[in-house]
C-alpha positions as a printed NumPy array, in Angstrom:
array([[  0.012,  -0.002,   0.002],
       [  1.249,   3.494,  -0.848],
       [  2.057,   5.613,   2.155],
       [ -0.361,   8.403,   3.001],
       [  1.434,  11.782,   2.603],
       [  1.   ,  13.721,   5.793],
       [  1.942,  17.417,   6.125],
       [  5.501,  18.004,   7.312],
       [  6.586,  14.663,   5.783],
       [  5.39 ,  12.92 ,   9.04 ],
       [  4.264,   9.363,   9.425],
       [  1.082,  10.426,  11.23 ],
       [ -1.379,  13.287,  11.156],
       [  0.534,  15.622,  13.502],
       [ -1.19 ,  18.187,  15.697],
       [  1.38 ,  20.982,  15.253],
       [  1.099,  20.598,  11.467],
       [ -2.666,  20.784,  11.84 ],
       [ -2.321,  24.061,  13.797],
       [ -0.133,  25.453,  11.006],
       [ -2.821,  24.577,   8.459],
       [ -5.67 ,  26.024,  10.498],
       [ -4.082,  29.195,  11.832],
       [ -0.886,  29.761,   9.825],
       [  0.88 ,  31.006,  12.952],
       [  1.712,  30.185,  16.569],
       [ -1.382,  29.838,  18.753],
       [ -1.019,  28.883,  22.403],
       [ -3.585,  27.109,  24.597],
       [ -4.217,  28.722,  28.024],
       [ -5.764,  26.444,  30.608],
       [ -8.749,  27.645,  32.641],
       [-10.406,  26.044,  35.639],
       [-13.885,  27.515,  35.725],
       [-15.023,  25.607,  38.828],
       [-17.117,  22.901,  37.139],
       [-17.853,  19.555,  38.58 ],
       [-19.16 ,  16.337,  36.968],
       [-22.53 ,  14.514,  37.154],
       [-20.775,  11.414,  38.525],
       [-19.422,  13.495,  41.404],
       [-22.371,  15.559,  42.54 ],
       [-24.871,  12.694,  42.655],
       [-26.766,  13.299,  39.436],
       [-25.531,   9.99 ,  37.987],
       [-23.062,   8.901,  40.661],
       [-20.609,   9.817,  43.394],
       [-16.875,   9.799,  43.633],
       [-16.131,  10.6  ,  40.004],
       [-14.227,   8.402,  37.54 ],
       [-12.095,   5.949,  39.458],
       [ -8.839,   7.097,  37.776],
       [ -9.387,  10.874,  38.195],
       [ -7.361,  13.272,  40.318],
       [ -7.376,  16.708,  38.588],
       [ -4.627,  18.005,  40.879],
       [ -2.29 ,  15.74 ,  38.899],
       [ -2.507,  17.854,  35.698],
       [ -4.016,  21.236,  36.55 ],
       [ -1.513,  24.175,  36.039],
       [ -0.696,  26.1  ,  39.211],
       [ -2.291,  29.328,  37.988],
       [ -5.664,  27.553,  37.44 ],
       [ -7.697,  28.454,  40.496],
       [-11.495,  28.91 ,  39.996],
       [-11.658,  31.728,  42.564],
       [ -9.49 ,  33.862,  40.293],
       [-12.087,  33.957,  37.534],
       [-11.655,  33.353,  33.824],
       [-10.029,  36.68 ,  32.913],
       [ -7.397,  36.567,  35.632],
       [ -6.496,  32.964,  34.867],
       [ -6.07 ,  33.786,  31.151],
       [ -3.935,  36.845,  32.009],
       [ -1.68 ,  34.792,  34.292],
       [ -1.568,  32.017,  31.702],
       [ -0.189,  34.524,  29.167],
       [  2.494,  35.492,  31.586],
       [  3.239,  31.862,  32.505],
       [  3.846,  30.969,  28.852],
       [  5.476,  34.193,  27.674],
       [  9.056,  33.16 ,  28.472],
       [  8.82 ,  29.917,  26.528],
       [  6.472,  30.8  ,  23.622],
       [  7.418,  34.369,  22.771],
       [  5.992,  34.103,  19.287],
       [  2.493,  33.373,  20.584],
       [  0.269,  36.459,  20.468],
       [ -3.005,  34.618,  19.922],
       [ -4.606,  32.092,  22.251],
       [ -7.184,  29.413,  22.705],
       [ -8.902,  29.365,  26.097],
       [ -8.705,  25.737,  27.201],
       [-11.469,  24.87 ,  29.653],
       [ -9.835,  21.712,  30.919],
       [-10.744,  20.62 ,  34.424],
       [-13.811,  18.427,  35.   ],
       [-16.88 ,  18.782,  32.675],
       [-16.961,  22.224,  31.174],
       [-20.475,  22.131,  29.706],
       [-22.051,  20.861,  32.95 ],
       [-24.05 ,  23.975,  33.902],
       [-27.089,  25.918,  32.666],
       [-26.577,  27.489,  29.299],
       [-26.784,  31.1  ,  30.621],
       [-23.819,  30.369,  32.895],
       [-21.858,  28.842,  30.049],
       [-22.495,  31.869,  27.861],
       [-21.172,  34.162,  30.56 ],
       [-17.955,  32.202,  31.029],
       [-17.198,  31.686,  27.335],
       [-18.081,  35.316,  26.495],
       [-15.653,  36.498,  29.159],
       [-12.895,  34.31 ,  27.653],
       [-13.504,  35.405,  24.08 ],
       [-13.507,  39.11 ,  25.145],
       [ -9.887,  38.82 ,  26.286],
       [ -7.278,  40.367,  24.065],
       [ -5.735,  37.758,  21.667],
       [ -8.191,  34.958,  22.473],
       [ -9.5  ,  33.595,  19.165],
       [-11.196,  30.425,  20.237],
       [-12.187,  27.815,  22.766],
       [-11.102,  24.282,  23.605],
       [-13.752,  22.751,  25.836],
       [-13.121,  19.501,  27.596],
       [-16.31 ,  17.746,  28.662],
       [-18.314,  14.557,  28.937],
       [-20.69 ,  13.397,  26.21 ],
       [-23.593,  13.265,  28.644],
       [-23.11 ,  16.926,  29.508],
       [-24.291,  18.35 ,  26.195],
       [-27.76 ,  18.656,  24.636],
       [-29.173,  20.08 ,  21.433],
       [-29.603,  23.565,  22.921],
       [-26.   ,  23.769,  24.082],
       [-24.693,  22.348,  20.789],
       [-26.697,  24.97 ,  18.886],
       [-24.995,  27.651,  20.974],
       [-21.543,  26.252,  20.27 ],
       [-22.39 ,  26.035,  16.577],
       [-23.153,  29.794,  16.608],
       [-19.819,  30.515,  18.267],
       [-18.055,  28.307,  15.774],
       [-19.243,  30.549,  12.923],
       [-16.929,  33.3  ,  14.265],
       [-14.325,  31.536,  16.414],
       [-12.327,  28.31 ,  16.492],
       [-14.385,  26.015,  18.811],
       [-13.581,  22.367,  19.558],
       [-15.449,  20.115,  22.008],
       [-13.166,  17.434,  23.399],
       [-15.111,  14.501,  24.677],
       [-13.793,  12.046,  27.199],
       [-14.7  ,   8.779,  25.517],
       [-12.053,   6.821,  27.452],
       [-13.245,   3.389,  26.222],
       [-15.481,   1.975,  23.531],
       [-16.749,  -0.767,  25.897],
       [-19.657,  -0.233,  28.261],
       [-18.321,  -2.923,  30.604],
       [-15.24 ,  -0.792,  31.118],
       [-17.152,   2.488,  31.444],
       [-19.281,   0.894,  34.162],
       [-16.213,  -0.409,  36.076],
       [-14.456,   2.977,  36.082],
       [-17.654,   4.732,  37.231],
       [-17.799,   6.797,  34.07 ],
       [-21.61 ,   7.195,  34.346],
       [-22.395,   7.151,  30.587],
       [-22.339,   4.675,  27.737],
       [-20.312,   4.543,  24.516],
       [-23.564,   5.119,  22.68 ],
       [-23.821,   8.495,  24.437],
       [-20.358,   9.434,  23.174],
       [-21.393,   8.419,  19.625],
       [-24.449,  10.631,  19.834],
       [-22.533,  13.699,  21.128],
       [-19.718,  13.335,  18.563],
       [-22.127,  12.937,  15.646],
       [-24.416,  15.802,  16.725],
       [-21.454,  18.154,  17.274],
       [-19.872,  17.4  ,  13.921],
       [-23.226,  17.782,  12.129],
       [-23.344,  21.327,  13.401],
       [-19.943,  22.283,  12.062],
       [-18.205,  22.171,  15.487],
       [-14.717,  20.706,  15.651],
       [-14.715,  17.542,  17.692],
       [-11.961,  15.781,  19.619],
       [-11.942,  12.526,  21.597],
       [ -9.822,  11.057,  24.395],
       [ -8.984,   7.367,  24.879],
       [ -7.21 ,   5.653,  27.736],
       [ -5.174,   2.5  ,  27.065],
       [ -4.748,  -0.021,  29.899],
       [ -8.114,   0.283,  31.714],
       [ -8.964,  -2.652,  33.981],
       [-10.383,  -5.757,  32.357],
       [ -9.398,  -4.811,  28.818],
       [ -7.055,  -7.095,  26.789],
       [ -4.549,  -5.646,  24.351],
       [ -6.682,  -7.147,  21.553],
       [ -9.767,  -5.287,  22.822],
       [ -7.879,  -2.076,  23.036],
       [ -6.58 ,  -2.466,  19.518],
       [-10.069,  -3.128,  18.227],
       [-11.067,   0.322,  19.428],
       [ -9.117,   1.813,  16.532],
       [-11.636,   0.271,  14.162],
       [-14.578,   1.397,  16.228],
       [-13.518,   4.968,  16.844],
       [-12.439,   5.425,  13.198],
       [-16.081,   5.378,  12.099],
       [-16.84 ,   8.624,  13.988],
       [-16.551,  12.185,  12.559],
       [-13.574,  13.285,  14.687],
       [-11.074,  16.074,  13.945],
       [ -8.568,  15.238,  16.719],
       [ -7.83 ,  12.412,  19.091],
       [ -5.709,  12.079,  22.259],
       [ -4.246,   8.886,  23.739],
       [ -3.243,   8.381,  27.363],
       [ -1.543,   5.406,  28.885],
       [ -3.376,   4.499,  32.128],
       [ -1.543,   5.759,  35.167],
       [ -2.508,   4.756,  38.691],
       [ -2.636,   8.027,  40.531],
       [ -2.421,   8.838,  44.264],
       [ -5.715,   9.799,  45.792],
       [ -7.971,   7.877,  43.395],
       [-10.394,   5.048,  43.883],
       [ -8.533,   3.185,  41.16 ],
       [ -5.417,   3.104,  43.335],
       [ -7.342,   1.043,  45.898],
       [ -8.778,  -1.227,  43.244],
       [ -5.326,  -1.704,  41.709],
       [ -3.917,  -2.751,  45.054],
       [ -6.661,  -5.316,  45.498],
       [ -6.846,  -6.548,  41.895],
       [ -3.433,  -5.91 ,  40.172],
       [ -3.863,  -8.715,  37.643],
       [ -6.926,  -6.956,  36.196],
       [ -4.704,  -4.174,  34.947],
       [ -2.856,  -4.505,  31.689],
       [ -0.336,  -1.65 ,  32.23 ],
       [  2.316,  -0.794,  29.649],
       [  6.042,  -0.466,  29.91 ],
       [  7.38 ,   2.283,  27.6  ],
       [  8.599,  -0.189,  24.969],
       [  5.292,  -2.05 ,  25.031],
       [  3.408,   1.175,  24.7  ],
       [  5.387,   2.382,  21.663],
       [  4.645,  -0.831,  19.785],
       [  0.994,  -0.886,  20.825],
       [  0.416,   2.702,  19.693],
       [  2.068,   2.055,  16.366],
       [ -0.238,  -0.955,  15.921],
       [ -3.217,   1.178,  16.871],
       [ -2.212,   4.065,  14.585],
       [ -1.898,   1.69 ,  11.644],
       [ -5.619,   0.921,  11.97 ],
       [ -6.691,   4.473,  12.763],
       [ -8.528,   6.727,  10.285],
       [ -5.758,   8.858,   8.72 ],
       [ -8.021,  11.853,   8.702],
       [ -7.815,  12.055,  12.491],
       [ -5.225,  14.448,  13.853],
       [ -3.318,  12.813,  16.69 ],
       [ -2.929,  15.521,  19.291],
       [ -1.203,  13.489,  21.962],
       [  0.256,  10.013,  22.298],
       [  0.612,   9.9  ,  26.048],
       [ -0.233,  11.662,  29.296],
       [  1.977,  13.13 ,  31.99 ],
       [  1.493,  13.52 ,  35.74 ],
       [  3.986,  14.744,  38.279],
       [  6.02 ,  11.698,  39.457],
       [  4.926,  12.208,  43.046],
       [  1.366,  11.308,  41.994],
       [  2.157,   8.173,  39.952],
       [  1.855,   4.767,  41.589],
       [  2.204,   2.701,  38.389],
       [  3.534,   2.165,  35.788],
       [  6.844,   3.754,  36.627],
       [  8.184,   5.369,  33.485],
       [ 10.771,   7.571,  35.186],
       [ 11.229,  11.016,  33.701],
       [ 10.119,  10.269,  30.159],
       [  8.252,  13.303,  28.835],
       [  5.377,  13.277,  26.345],
       [  7.516,  14.747,  23.545],
       [ 10.011,  11.931,  24.04 ],
       [  7.211,   9.405,  23.764],
       [  6.015,  10.98 ,  20.504],
       [  9.531,  10.896,  19.   ],
       [  9.998,   7.281,  20.086],
       [  6.706,   6.278,  18.469],
       [  7.515,   8.036,  15.189],
       [ 10.957,   6.407,  15.235],
       [  9.241,   3.081,  15.698],
       [  6.994,   3.812,  12.714],
       [ 10.045,   4.586,  10.617],
       [ 11.8  ,   1.426,  11.769],
       [  8.768,  -0.648,  10.852],
       [  8.197,   1.411,   7.649],
       [  4.556,   2.012,   8.588],
       [  2.248,   4.966,   9.118],
       [ -1.142,   6.042,  10.459],
       [ -3.916,   4.475,   8.509],
       [ -1.788,   1.815,   6.729],
       [ -4.322,  -0.896,   7.663],
       [ -7.339,   1.45 ,   7.614],
       [ -9.955,   0.829,   4.94 ],
       [-13.067,   2.844,   4.264],
       [-15.05 ,   3.365,   1.089],
       [-15.392,   7.03 ,   2.022],
       [-11.725,   7.763,   2.35 ]])
């Protein structure tokens, strides 16, 4: 099969190259914690949240809900200024918890405040698929006519048995509905998957590439499961360690290459792995390997195997 030609002469559909195509210049994400919660935390669908979740493990230090949206964005600009001096335009990244889980009037106030900030040209909104409805999606579609707007849905797994076990509180069918309805309205759509969730075999995880590839996604993020301090999953892992199919770095590189070979080549891969401060991580112990090192190792593995994203993907529509 002839190799797909990705921008930048890459072996996969690279996120930085995607940003160049969309914006033509450096655009920086600025994280915001707007004080949301989740329906599986406040009792609407459950208590305790997802078993793997501890937001303190990834939230930037300047993200404090009490500061408000404008102050967090201003401090975010200062935080990133020394490293990304060419960035003069920004996307407000509503990251922590479920950022559509509130009445629409409240959402409008928060997002309007973000978009009124100097240099902010769009929104990245992380949320759950059960926290949108047609009215909210219609609102985001209106914003998307003027700004860059992407809804990033935590899909996590394509298997309902797994979603039940990790206390996700929604089904995969709910994720399918949210992604399809968002895309139909012209909203950019992203998805997040976790590899290594309890009870899933490597074969089941690999099959998810075929399942997720049928959806109208723009971007996708991958995350190796990490057992994090302060989570319910830590307790379950200590009781049932054999239920967890955790990856070593070398195993993960090969698995992700296998997965990418089957993945729709239209999907932009935003991230291959997640990071958490080492003090939070119980297992697996990867040392000080950073996400950019993981990405390079995976692309090197693709070159060594002379393969690329989508090599084993087939679709009559592509």
